[in-house]
N, C-alpha and C positions, 0 to 999 in steps of 0.2 A: 142038900147041901156042900156038896163037893162040887156042883157046878155053879155054886155061885163063888164059892172060894176062887172055884177057879177063872172066874171072870173077873173077880174083885184084882186077882193075883195079876191078871194078864193085864187089864187097864190102870193098877198101882205101876207095873213093870215100864209099860207106854207110856205114861207120863214121867215117870223116875228118867226114862231116856230121853225123850222131850226136853224134860228140864236139864238135864246134864247138857244136853245138846246146846241150849240158848245159854246156859252158863259156860260152857266153853267158848262160845261164840264171842259173849261178852268179854270174856278173859282176854279172848284172842286180841278184839276189839281193842282193848285197853292196852293190851300188850305191845300191838304196832303204835297206837298213837303215842304211849310212853317212849318206844323207842324212837319215833319220828322227832319227838320234842327233844331226848335227850342229844338225839344227833343235829337236832338245829342248833340248839344251846353248844354244842362241842365245835360243830362249824362256827358261829358266832363269837366262840372263845379263840378259837385259832385262827378266825380272822382278824382279832383283836390283837392277839399276840404275834402275829405276821404281817400286819398291813403294808401296802402299798398304792398310794394315791398318787395321781398325774392328772393334771387338768390346764386351765387357760390362766391368764393374768394381765390383767388390762388396768391403767393407772394412769396418773398426773404428777407432778414433783413441781419442787421449787429448786431450782436449778440456778448455782453459780459459779465462779472461781473464788480459789483463796488468794488474798491480797499476795503481791508480792512482785514478780516480774509484770505482770497484770495488774493498772492500779484502778482504784476507783469501782472497783465490781459490785453491780445490783443483780439481786435475784432476775430470773425469765420462768415462765412459765415451759415444761416440758411434758413429753408425753412417753408409755411404753406399753408394750403389748410382748406376750412371749410365753411359755411353755416352762412347767414346772414339773419337778418328779421328787417326791419325799419319800422316805421311811420314817413314819411316825414314831414316839415313845413307845414302848411295849408296858405290858400291864406292870411289870416288876420293877420297869426300867423307867425313868424321866427323861434317856437322853435320847435324840433322833437326828435326823442330816437332811438338807434338803438341797436341791440342784435345778439347776434348767440352763435355756438358752433365751435372751430377751433382745428386743431392739428398741434402741431409746433413741428420742430426740431430745437435746439437752444442748448444754453451754452456759450463755448468760449474759449480762449487758455490762455497761459501764457508761459513769457517771461523768463523762468527760468533755462534751460538748457543752459546756457550759457559757462561755464565751464566745462574742461572735467573731473574733479573731481566727479562731478554730476550730468552729463550728462544721465548717466543712472537711475537717483533716484528722480532727479526732476520732480514732476507733469508739464504737460505742454497742458493737455486739460480736459476739462470736460465737457461732452453731456448728454443734457434734450431732455426728450420727455415729453411734456405736453399737457395736454387735457384744452382749455381756454373758458371762457364764457364772453365775454367782453361787460357793460354796459356801453354805451354811452349815451352822449346827442349831439345833433346837432344844431348849429345855423345859419339859412341862411346866403349867402352872397350877391348871386343873386339877383333880381326881383323878385316877384310877377309873377307866372304865366309863368316863364323861363323854358323852358325844359331842358336848361344846369343847374341842381342844385351844386352849390358852398356852401362846408357848412365846419365850423369849428367844430369839435369832440371833444370832452374831455368825460372824466370820472376814470373808474377803470375795473380792468382786474382779474380778480381771474384765476386762474393758478394753477391746479393740476398735480404734478411730477408725470407721470407716469413710469419715468424712467430716471436713474442718474447716469454715465457712467464715472470712471476715467482711464486716460491715462498717461503714464510717458517717460521720453526720448525725443529725436529728432525724432525720428522716429514714438511717438503716439502708444507706445504700449500700449496694454489695461491691465492693473492688473487681475489675474486670466485669464490670456492669453489661458492656456490648459483646464481650465472647464468652460468660461463662456457660452457657450450653454446652460449649465444647473443650475449653483448656481452662474451666476455675481450678486451677494445682490446689491440691492440703497446704494446711500452713505447716509450721515445722517443727510440731509437738512430736514427743515419743510417740510411737505406735498404738502402745497399749498404759492405759490406764488403772493402777491397782487400787482400789478402794477397801477401807474397813467399812463395815457394816454393822449397826446394833438395831434391831428392832422388835415390835410385839406384831403377833399371827393369832388371830382368831378364827377359826376352823368351825362351822356349826354341819349340819347333818350333809348341806348340798353345796353350801358356798361361804364366803367368810373375807376377812379384810386382812391385810398387812401393813402396817406403818413402820417406816426403816428412815433412820439418818446416818448417810455415809459421806465420805470424805476421802480424799486422796492420803494415802502413803507411800506413795513412789512418785519422785520430781518426774514432771513432764516436759521438762527443760533439760534436751540431751547434752550435757556437757558445758551447761552452764551456756552455749552457742544460739540461745533463741532470738529470732530476731522476727519482724514485720516485714513482707516484701519491700521495697526501695522503690520498686517502677514499677508501673501498671503493664498492662499485656502490649501497649502501643511503644513502651519504652519512656513514659515521661513520668517525673518523680511524683510520687504518692506523697511525700513530706507526712505520714500518721504523726501523730501526736498522742500520748506522751512518745516518747522516744523509747524503744526495748533494746536489749543487748546488755543489760545491767546483769546478766546470770544470777538472778533471784529463784527463787522455788516459784513453779507454776504446778498449780492443782484444781480440783475442783469439788464440790461438796453439794450433797440434794439431801431434802424433805420430801421422802415419796410415801405416797397410798397410792394402794392398788387393791383390785380386788381381784379373789381365788374363789376360782370354779371345779 
């Protein structure tokens, strides 16, 4: 009897030991998995609370000049590419901000060569190459924690004019055509165009888009003394029409659509 009891005791103790070991193993595994899950959630939450995004922007726009010193403007197609850096809205706040550095090909056309008598002397296009640095605020429209973020954007866009080119006639013939590769000078605009910006931005998990409406809030006519060149590179009169030098406002506007990655 004692032998039997000893055998039962030893086997029960061994089984209990194995069971306790397995139970402790299961508890340990569950604790590790739970800790990992909590840590992952904490990281996600921390990442949401303090996100920083950057990437690429590419797009196109309808661009033109605001009527004033330059008359009869019509829209033309332009293109842009750049980098953006943004601090999206936090979980407990609807506000964020965005900046970047963009290169744009823009400008506008002019409906001036309508009569045969001025067809060859009327200015019909101005092209601009600009380096821009948008300074934008963001206001969240989507719900907190939503991966698909929808924002209203607004602010200003300082625009450094790297190149300004003038064309005339119905065929958009460049002035200084014979020498423009070497000595094609810029026009007499102010070097910086400052634009106001308002738009809408959608950001999904990996990509999105942005639609902006922009317009100059600073006069590009320095001192009201802007005039087109009066002679070409050979000294011959250009006779550009309509005449400039009236001291009126010069500005630009754009309706832009770009993809963000």
